[in-house]
Residue, then its C-alpha position, 0 to 999 in steps of 0.5 A: m459528476a466525475v469519479t473521484t479516488r482517495t489515497t490508500p496505502t493498500r493500493g498502488a504505489l504506497r502498497v509497492v512501497r510498503g512491501v519493497g520495504l518489508a523486503t529490503t529491511a529484512a534483506s539488509l537486517s539478515v545479512a548484517g546479522h549473519a555476517a555479524a555472527g561470523g557467516a560469510l557474505p554472499d554475492p550482491g547479484t544473488t542477494v538482490a535476486v533473493t530481495a526482490l523475490l521477497a519484495g514480490a511477497g510483501v507487495g501481496l501481504a501489503d493488500r490490508r493494514r497489517g498488525p505488528w503480530a502479522i508483520v513479526g510473523a512475515l519477518s520470521l518466514s523471511q528470516f528463516a528463508l534468508h537464513l536457509f539462502l545465506q547458508l547456501a549461498g555463503s559459508h560459515q567456515g570463517q573463509a578470508h571474505a567473511i566479516g567477524p569472528s568465527f560461526d557460533p550457532a547460538t548467536m547465529i540464532a540470536a542475531h535472527v531474532l534480534a533482526v526480527a525484533g528490530t525490524g518488527l518494531l521499525l515496521g510496526r511503526a512505520e506502518a501505523a505512520v503511513f496509515l496516519l500520513t494517508a489520513l492526514w493527506n486525504r482530510i487536507l487535500p481535496r480529492k483528485p479526479d479519476r484519471f478519464p473524466f471524459l468517460a463519466p456520465l455527463r451531468v447536463i442541466c437544461p433549465t426551463p424556458v422563461t415565459l413572460r405571460t401578461r396579467a390577462q394571460l394569469t387572470v385566464r389561467r386562474i379561472h379557467g383551470l386545466r380539467g380532465p385527462p392530459v391529451f396524450s394519456d395512454 
């Protein structure tokens, strides 16, 4: 009998999608909140590299279903790390490439808190939706077989040979039942 597997959001491609989704939404909202509060935009290449590092951490956290508080906690840490990165990569001095009003620390903190709250709400609902859709998927669609079914042990069915017995053989067998120990007893 071949071993079958079920789709689960805590393994494989869905785990990677959940982790990368956490990183990209956290990075994009952090950069947007930073720019809206008067900070300079960082270099796009560096931002992609930091987002890739966050994605690795996000995939590591996607090993099981997380509650909304765990998601908000992860987002808070990512916002703190991204704020430090944005301070190092850009400036708060209202340079020519800065977007928005001049730098205000209270506005910057409020922008990061709003980014955490908005992303936490979004990802908490997305997490519940992914697990719900996966459960529906597993109920509706049949199980998919293992990748290597030829490695599974074979189930061989050997039917017993059918012998036709005459009426005389059946009568003799009934009269002369088997007696004594088996011939090959040890």
